[in-house]
N, C-alpha and C positions, 0 to 999 in steps of 0.2 A: 540498432544497438546490438552488437555481437560480442559474446565472450563465452569461453568454455567454462563449464561447471565441473565440480569434482566428480570422481568416478562413482560416488555413492548414489547419484541420481540415475539409476539404471532404468532401462526401458523394458526390462523383462518383467513378467508377472508370474507368481507373486514376487514382491520386492522384499529385499532384506530390511531388517530394522534400521531405522534412520539414525545416524549419529547425533542429530540434534533433537532427539525425542525428549530430552530433559526440558526443552522449552515449554512443553505443554503443562508442566507441573508448577511453573513459577507463579507464585502468589495465587494459584487457582486450584486448591486441593479438591474443590467440589467437582472439578473436571475428571478426577480419578476415582470418584465414587462408583460403586457398582452400577452398571447401566441397567435400565429397565428392560423387561423381556422384549425380545425382538419380535416385530410383526412379520407376517409372511412376506417374503421378498419376491420380487419379480425375477423370473428366470432369465438368464442372459442367453439370448438367441441371436446367433450371428447369421445375418442374411448372406446368401451366396454373393461372392465378390462381384460377379458379373451383373448383379441387379443393383441399380442405383436407387437407394432409398429416398422416398419423398417425405416420410414422417418417421419418427422413432418407432421402434417396435414396442418399447416399454411405455405402457399407458397407466401403470400402477403407482410408481414411485412419486410421492409428492415433490413439488418443485417450486422454487422461488427464483425469479429473475431480478437482479439488482442493477438498476441503471441510475445515472446521475443527470442533472440538468445541464452540466458543462464539465470541462476538465478540472481536475484537482479540487473537487468538492468533497472528497473523502469516501468515494465508492469502495476502493480497495480496503481501507480501514474498516468501513462498515461490514464488508464481507468477512474480514478476518474475525471481527467480533461476533457477527451473526453465526459463523461456523461454530465457534466455541459454545455459543448459547444453544444452538440446535443440538450439539453433542451432549449437552447436559440433559436433554429431553429424549433424544433418540440415539440408540446405540450405533447406528450405521448411517453416516452422512457422506454423500458424494459431493464433488465439486467439478465444475467445468467453466472455462472461459472460451466460448465458441469461436470468437473472433478477437485476435490480439494484434496490437500494432507495435508493441515494444517487446522484442523477443530475444532470447539467447539460444545458443546451440547446445543441445543435449544429445550427444552421440549421433550427430548428423541430422537431427530433427530440430526444426525451428519451434521453440516452445515459449509461449508468453511468460514474461518474468513474474507476473502475478500468480500464475499457476505454480511455478517453481517455488515462489515464496510460501504460498499456502501449504503446498505439499511438504516443504522442508519443516514447517512448524508443526503440522498436524499429522503427517504420515498417512495420507489418504489411502495409500496402498492400492492404487490402480496404475496401469501404465501411464507414465507422465505425458506421452504424446496424445493420449485420449483426452486429457484435461485441457488440451490446447490444439484442437483440430485444424484451425485456420490461422495462419500467421500472415499478416499483410506486409510484404516487403516493398522495396522502392519501385519495383516494376509491376507490382500486383495489379494496379488499376488499369494500366495500359494493356496488360495481357488479357484482362477481363473484357475490356472494350473491343479488343480485336476478335474475341470469340465468346460472346456473352452466353449464348445458349448452352453450349456444352460445359463451359467452365462453371456456370451457375449450378447446373445439375450435379456436377462433381462435388462442389462445395457443400451443397445441401446434404449430399450423401455422407460426406466426411463428418459434418456436424451431427447428423442423426446417429451414425455409428459411434462417434465419440460419446454422445449422450448415453446411448444404450450401454456402453462399456462402463462408464463411470457410475451409472445408476444401478448396475447389476448388484443384487443383494443389498441394496441401500433402502433406507426408510425415507430419506429426504435427500434431494440434490439441490445444492446452491449453485446458481448460474450467475456469473458476473458478466455484465455487458461491457461495452467499450465506449465511454463517452455518453452523449445524450441520445435521445430516442432516434434521431435521424442519422447518426453516424453509421456509415456502411451503405447508405442509399445508393452510392455510385456503383456498387456491384450487387445491388438488389438484396442486400443482407443487412438492412438497418437493424438496430436493436429491437424495434417494434416488430419487424418481420421475423427475426430470430426467436423472439419470445412467442410469437404465434406458431412458428414451426414446431417449437418444443412444448406447446400447450402449457406455458408457464404463466403464473400470476406474477405481477410486477410490484416491486417497491422502488420508489424514486428517492434519491438522496440529493439534497440541495443545501447550500450554505445558509446559515441562519439569517433571520430577519423577518419582515412581515410582507411588505409590498413586492420586493424583487423575487423572493422565492415563490410566492403565490403566482405571480405572472409567469415565471419560468416553468413551474410545475404544471400550470394550465396548458402552456404551449406543448410541453412534452406529453402530457396526458392525451391531448388531441391526436397525436400520432399513434399512440397505443390504441385509443378508441377506434381510429380508422381501421386498424387491423383486427379489431374485435378482441383485444387483449384487456383483461381486467387489471386496473391499478388498485391494489388493495391497501395502499397506504404510503405515507411519506415520512422520511427521517430528516430533520434539520440538523446540520452539523456546524461545529466551530462557533458556538454561541457563548457570549459573555455570561458567566454564571449569574451575575446580578440581573440580567435581562431575561432569564429563563421563564419566570412566572408570567411576564408580559407576553413573551413569544408564544408560550403554551396557550394562553388565553386568546390573543388576537389571531395568530397564525392558525391555531386550531379551529377557530370559528370560520376564518376565511377559507381554509381548505375544506371544511365541512360543506361549504356552499358549492364546492366543486365536486362533492361526493368522494373526497379523498381523506380518509382518517389520518390524523397525526399520530404516528406510532411512537415517536420519541424525539427528544431534543438532546443533542450531545454537547456538553460544555467543552469549550476550547481547552486543549491540553498542549501547553507550550512545548513539551518534550517531543510531541509527535511531528512538529514542524521544524525541530532543531536538528541541524546536520551534526555528524560527528567530524572530528578533525581530519580524518582521512578523506572524507567527501569534500571538505573545504580545500584541502591541498590539491585534490584532483581538479576542482573547479578553477582554481587560480593558477594552476601549473607551477606550484611551489616545489621546493626541494627541502628535504629534512636535514636538519643540522644536529638535532638532539632528541632523544627519547621517543623514537618512532615506535618501538615495540610496545611501550606502555601508553603512548599518547594517542594512537590512531583512533581508539574508541571513545575518546573524550567527547562528551556532548557539549555543543556550543550553544549556550543559552543567551549570551549577550556579547556584543562586539563593541570594544572601546578603542577609539583612536587616541594614542598616547601623545597628545599635543600639549598636555599640561606639565607642570613641574613634578618632580619625584614625590613631593609632599602631597600633591593633588591626586596622584595615581594610587596612593596607599589604600584609599577607601574602596578601590575597585579590584583589589587583589583578593578575589573570591572564586570558589569553584564555579565552573561553567562560563567564566569570563575569558574571552580571547582578546588579547591586546595587540593592536597594529601600531607599529612604531618604526622609525628608521633605525638602522643598526648603529648609528653614531649617538643615539640617546643613551649614553652610558648610565646616566642617573636612573632612568626608568628600569633598565635591565638590572642594575645593582639592587634596586628596591625589590624587584621580583626575586632575585637570588637570596637576598637577606631574609625576606619573608618566608621563603621555602626552607631556609636553613633553621630559622627560629621555630617554625611550626613542625618541622620534621616530616611534612607530608606535602602532597601536591596542592598548591594554593590557587592556581589558575589553570584554565584549560590549555593555554598555550600562548606563544608569542609569535607574531609574523613580522619579520624584518623587511621593510619596503626598499624598493629601488636597488635591490641586490647589494645594499650596503651592509657589510658585516662588522660586528664589534671588534674591538682590539683582541688579538690572540689570547691575552690573559683572561679577558672576560669570557671568551669561548671556552677556555679551560675550566673556569669556574662554573659555567653553565653545564658542562659535561659531568660535573659532580652532583648535579641535581636531577630530579625527574621532571623538570619543566620542558614540555615539548617546544621546540624552536624550529621555525620554517623560514626559509629565505624566499622572497618573491621579487620579480622584476619590476612590477608596477608600483605606482605611488598609492598613498593611503586611501584617497577618495575612490579610485577605481576598484581597489581591492574590497573596500567596504561595500560598495554598490553591488559587486558581484556576489558577495557572501549574502547580503540581505535579499538579493533577488533570486536566490536558489529555490528551486522546487524540490523538496525533500521527500523521497519515497522510502517507505519502510523496507528494510533489507533483512534477510534471514538472520544476520548476525546482530541485529538490534535487540538483544535480550532484555534491555531495559524498557523497550516500548511494548513488547508483546503483552505482558501482564496488564499494562495500562489500557490497551485496546480491548482486551477481553472484558475487563471490569467496566469499561466505558459503556459497552453495549448491554451487558447484563444488568447494569444499574439504571440505565436510562431509556431502554426500549421496552415497550409493553408487548412481551411475547404472547401473552394470552390473547390480546386483541389481534395480533398478527396471525396466530394460528387459528383463530375463529373463522378465518376465510376459507379453511380447508374442511 
């Protein structure tokens, strides 16, 4: 995945104030409270370039490595929330994602998108390339297998130097892994081995439940145990709020038998898995017909196929609802227009017109007088609905509505005292 990012993501150090600094204040006034007195920091010592490091020079800064039991379990969300939580206790927190697989280009450097995301929100104020020392591109594995000895030594050196740089003058460094414990084994840099390399203690993130997460956490823990890395706890994510007491009880006891403390249970937050309309348009290859400027950020909380009569659609004309309907369903389109005109505000998240069928020109003219986002798509309703419901939604820097939710989620549901007792 390649795309250019704005000029403000500079590689120079020190870096200028970030234009999205206001994100850190949203619904989180405690994050702006006076920081506690700084502890003595580890001096940044740059080893000579001709020497390939085998371990980081920094042995002072506390560090946590966050890994997951599989993809899309909420590892990045957990890291975003943990970073804010750590900032509430420590004045200087660093971040690094040593190995990244989804990267973007920042002034010629391949930088993992999660590093860019966290830096955009929190202004970590270290060179962005140090936060993402290794990016795995499409030829990476083949290049490694062709020359494993030399390439591995160089990769280890890059990770060590990156860690030393992001941890300079920091009290705590948060390390984000990539996938489960074994990811990266093909080039001898699995999460377990990277955690060992950086002398980091590990937190595992898994989706909520009892049996499956305990099984998967046991499997992942075994790989960290093999490398001599301590797993200090687990966080279960995306749990139905009504089931939290049961999960805390049974999963807590089950994990305790593995020697893994349950640090927190995060309730499911629908907004975090909900795409915005721009992401939907990109997914389905649609084209905008109306209200792109104001509609791109609309959060899609529910998708409705307009197969009913206009009378039946009225109950669904609510914020967050995306209606999928053919362009010749004049009755449904008129119902949306009428509702918007009466309320005087945006009543739905948008309308997708299927099969590239457009409404009558008069209806298009009426739509242009509203703020209802309208998109035309080539495919039929079932295919479009399946694509939208199957989307994997990642938090983006512009998701200002999600950031406060993530911060609060971890602060309210993770036992930081228990977590920090391991240090």
